[in-house]
C-alpha positions as CSV (number, residue, x, y, z in Angstrom):
1,M,3.6,-0.9,16.4
2,G,0.0,-1.9,15.4
3,I,-1.8,-0.6,12.3
4,D,-4.2,1.8,14.2
5,D,-1.1,3.7,15.3
6,D,-0.1,6.8,14.0
7,I,3.3,7.3,12.0
8,D,4.0,11.6,12.0
9,D,5.4,12.8,9.2
10,F,4.9,16.2,9.4
11,E,5.9,16.9,13.4
12,D,9.2,18.5,11.8
13,L,7.3,21.2,10.2
14,D,7.1,24.4,12.8
15,L,4.2,26.5,10.7
16,V,0.9,27.5,11.3
17,L,-1.5,24.8,9.9
18,L,-3.9,26.0,7.8
19,H,-6.0,22.2,6.6
20,D,-5.9,18.7,7.5
21,R,-7.1,15.8,5.2
22,T,-7.3,12.7,6.1
23,Y,-7.8,9.7,3.7
24,R,-8.6,6.0,5.2
25,V,-9.4,2.8,3.5
26,R,-10.0,-1.0,4.7
27,A,-10.7,-3.6,3.4
28,Y,-12.5,-6.5,5.2
29,A,-12.8,-10.3,3.6
30,Q,-16.5,-10.8,3.4
31,G,-15.8,-15.3,2.6
32,P,-13.4,-16.3,0.1
33,N,-15.2,-15.0,-2.9
34,R,-16.1,-11.0,-2.0
35,M,-14.1,-7.9,-0.3
36,L,-16.2,-4.8,1.3
37,L,-13.7,-1.8,1.0
38,R,-14.9,1.3,3.7
39,G,-13.0,4.5,2.8
40,T,-13.6,7.9,4.4
41,V,-12.3,11.1,3.9
42,L,-11.9,13.7,6.9
43,D,-11.4,17.6,6.5
44,R,-10.5,19.4,9.5
45,K,-9.5,23.0,9.6
46,P,-7.7,23.5,13.1
47,A,-8.6,25.0,16.4
48,G,-9.5,28.6,16.2
49,L,-9.0,29.9,12.4
50,Y,-12.7,29.7,11.8
51,V,-14.5,30.3,14.5
52,A,-12.5,32.6,17.5
53,D,-11.8,31.1,20.5
54,D,-13.2,27.7,19.5
55,P,-10.4,25.2,21.2
56,E,-11.2,22.3,18.9
57,P,-10.3,21.5,15.4
58,L,-13.4,22.0,13.0
59,T,-14.4,19.2,10.6
60,V,-15.9,20.8,7.3
61,H,-15.8,17.7,5.7
62,H,-16.5,14.0,6.0
63,M,-16.6,11.2,3.9
64,V,-17.7,7.5,3.7
65,V,-17.5,4.8,0.8
66,D,-18.6,1.6,1.0
67,L,-17.5,-0.9,-2.3
68,V,-18.4,-4.6,-2.0
69,I,-16.2,-6.2,-4.5
70,E,-16.4,-9.9,-5.5
71,F,-13.0,-11.7,-6.4
72,P,-11.4,-12.9,-8.2
73,S,-13.2,-10.5,-10.9
74,L,-13.2,-7.3,-8.6
75,E,-16.7,-6.2,-10.2
76,I,-18.5,-4.1,-7.7
77,V,-21.8,-5.7,-6.7
78,Q,-22.9,-3.2,-4.1
79,A,-22.1,0.8,-3.6
80,R,-22.6,3.3,-0.7
81,A,-21.9,6.7,-0.6
82,V,-22.6,8.9,3.0
83,L,-22.3,12.7,3.1
84,E,-21.8,12.5,6.7
85,I,-20.7,16.6,7.2
86,H,-21.2,18.9,4.5
87,P,-21.3,22.1,3.8
88,H,-24.8,22.5,1.9
89,E,-28.2,20.8,2.4
90,Q,-27.9,19.9,-1.2
91,C,-24.9,18.3,-0.8
92,P,-26.1,14.9,0.3
93,R,-28.7,15.1,-2.9
94,I,-25.5,13.2,-5.0
95,E,-25.6,10.2,-2.7
96,D,-27.8,7.9,-4.9
97,H,-25.6,9.0,-8.1
98,Y,-22.8,6.6,-6.6
99,Q,-25.4,3.5,-7.1
100,N,-23.3,4.1,-10.8
101,L,-20.2,2.2,-9.7
102,V,-22.0,-1.0,-9.5
103,G,-21.0,-3.0,-12.6
104,L,-17.4,-1.8,-13.0
105,S,-14.3,-3.1,-12.3
106,I,-12.0,-2.3,-9.8
107,T,-9.0,-2.9,-11.5
108,R,-6.9,-0.6,-14.6
109,G,-9.0,2.2,-15.7
110,F,-10.7,2.3,-12.5
111,T,-9.6,5.8,-11.8
112,H,-10.9,7.3,-15.6
113,K,-14.0,5.8,-15.3
114,V,-14.8,7.3,-11.6
115,R,-13.7,11.3,-13.3
116,E,-15.8,10.5,-16.4
117,L,-18.9,9.6,-14.2
118,F,-18.8,11.4,-10.9
119,G,-15.8,14.2,-12.0
120,G,-17.0,18.0,-11.5
121,P,-20.8,18.7,-11.7
122,R,-21.4,15.6,-12.2
123,G,-20.7,14.1,-8.2
124,C,-18.7,15.4,-5.5
125,T,-15.4,16.7,-5.6
126,H,-13.9,14.9,-2.3
127,T,-16.1,11.9,-2.5
128,T,-15.0,11.2,-6.1
129,A,-11.0,12.0,-5.0
130,L,-11.5,9.2,-2.3
131,L,-12.8,6.7,-5.0
132,T,-9.4,7.0,-6.6
133,A,-7.7,6.4,-3.4
134,M,-9.7,3.1,-2.8
135,G,-9.5,1.6,-6.5
136,P,-5.1,0.1,-5.4
137,V,-6.2,-0.8,-2.2
138,A,-8.7,-3.6,-3.7
139,I,-5.6,-4.4,-5.6
140,Q,-3.3,-4.6,-2.8
141,S,-5.9,-7.1,-1.2
142,I,-6.0,-9.6,-3.6
143,W,-3.4,-11.8,-2.1
144,S,-4.7,-10.8,1.3
145,I,-8.4,-12.6,0.4
146,R,-6.5,-15.2,-0.4
147,A,-4.5,-15.9,2.6
148,A,-7.5,-15.0,5.1
149,S,-10.9,-17.2,6.1
150,A,-14.3,-15.6,6.0
151,E,-12.9,-14.8,9.5
152,G,-10.0,-13.2,9.2
153,Q,-7.9,-16.1,10.0
154,P,-4.5,-17.8,8.5
155,V,-5.7,-20.6,5.9
156,D,-3.8,-23.8,6.6
157,D,-3.9,-24.7,2.6
158,P,-1.0,-27.5,1.4
159,R,-2.0,-27.5,-1.9
160,V,1.1,-25.8,-4.0
161,V,-0.1,-23.2,-6.5
162,T,1.1,-23.5,-9.4
163,P,2.9,-21.0,-11.9
164,E,-0.1,-20.5,-13.9
165,E,-2.5,-19.8,-11.1
166,R,0.7,-17.3,-9.6
167,R,1.1,-15.7,-13.2
168,A,-2.8,-15.4,-13.3
169,A,-3.1,-13.5,-9.7
170,L,-0.4,-11.4,-10.7
171,R,-1.8,-9.6,-13.8
172,W,-3.4,-6.9,-12.0
173,N,0.2,-5.8,-10.8
174,I,1.5,-5.4,-14.6
175,D,1.6,-2.1,-15.8
176,T,0.6,0.2,-12.5
177,C,4.1,1.3,-11.6
178,H,7.8,1.5,-12.8
179,V,8.5,-2.0,-11.0
180,W,5.5,-3.9,-12.6
181,A,6.1,-2.6,-16.4
182,A,4.9,-5.3,-18.7
183,D,8.4,-5.5,-19.9
184,G,10.1,-5.3,-17.2
185,G,12.6,-7.4,-15.0
186,M,9.9,-8.5,-12.5
187,V,7.2,-9.4,-14.9
188,T,9.6,-11.5,-16.9
189,A,11.0,-13.3,-13.7
190,V,6.7,-14.0,-13.1
191,E,5.9,-15.4,-16.4
192,A,9.5,-17.8,-16.0
193,G,8.2,-19.3,-12.9
194,E,10.9,-17.7,-10.6
195,D,10.1,-17.1,-7.5
196,M,9.5,-13.6,-6.4
197,A,11.9,-11.4,-3.9
198,V,10.6,-11.0,-0.7
199,P,9.5,-7.8,-0.1
200,L,11.7,-5.3,2.2
201,W,8.9,-5.4,5.0
202,A,8.3,-8.7,5.0
203,E,12.0,-9.9,5.4
204,A,13.0,-7.2,8.1
205,R,9.7,-8.2,10.0
206,L,10.8,-11.9,9.7
207,R,14.2,-11.1,10.7
208,E,13.0,-9.1,13.8
209,L,10.9,-12.4,15.0
210,G,13.9,-14.5,14.4
211,R,12.2,-16.1,11.6
212,D,13.4,-17.0,8.2
213,P,12.4,-15.3,5.3
214,G,12.5,-18.3,3.3
215,E,9.0,-18.9,5.0
216,W,7.0,-16.0,2.8
217,R,8.4,-17.8,-0.5
218,E,7.1,-21.2,0.7
219,R,3.5,-19.6,1.8
220,M,3.4,-17.6,-1.7
221,R,4.2,-20.8,-3.4
222,R,1.1,-22.0,-1.6
223,G,-0.6,-19.1,-2.9
224,G,-1.1,-16.5,-0.1
């Protein structure tokens, strides 16, 4: 299954559909020290619900946000918000306000700052909700940007990453969830220089390919 294939988590629900909201966020490398984060939110009403006899779903919101983020500071250096489909003529007037994202760090505290700057009457409800979904994707992409060149190809770098460098790279994970609690076992192990356990999804996929999950650890030692 490719990344564009849909996983249907709703096929077991034999009920009348009222609304369909989809968030999609993708991160792209723009060289070794910059990433582009593009997020979209799409709201649709099922066919015929609002417009009688209409055979097609009705799109009522479509917002797109682009954030260019420097690495490793994770500071936003460019921002663009576009309200593609919206209910009122006045809606797009708020687009330029999202330029205030420039200069913010997308690390911990980002969601709070977004709500402070763009919550309620200070922004577009749907665009602001999209932003809160985009922040974690940047964190998820830290190791990915290390593992890719500007063209998105694997980096073959034999240099071994030191334990100090590994701990510095993982600092963004601390206190982001119960597994990464600052006083928990995972952080304690990383601080002690121990190898992290191979992620379950990586181990399963490597075994499907007939490969040794240990190659994941070796790649991590080389910095992704």
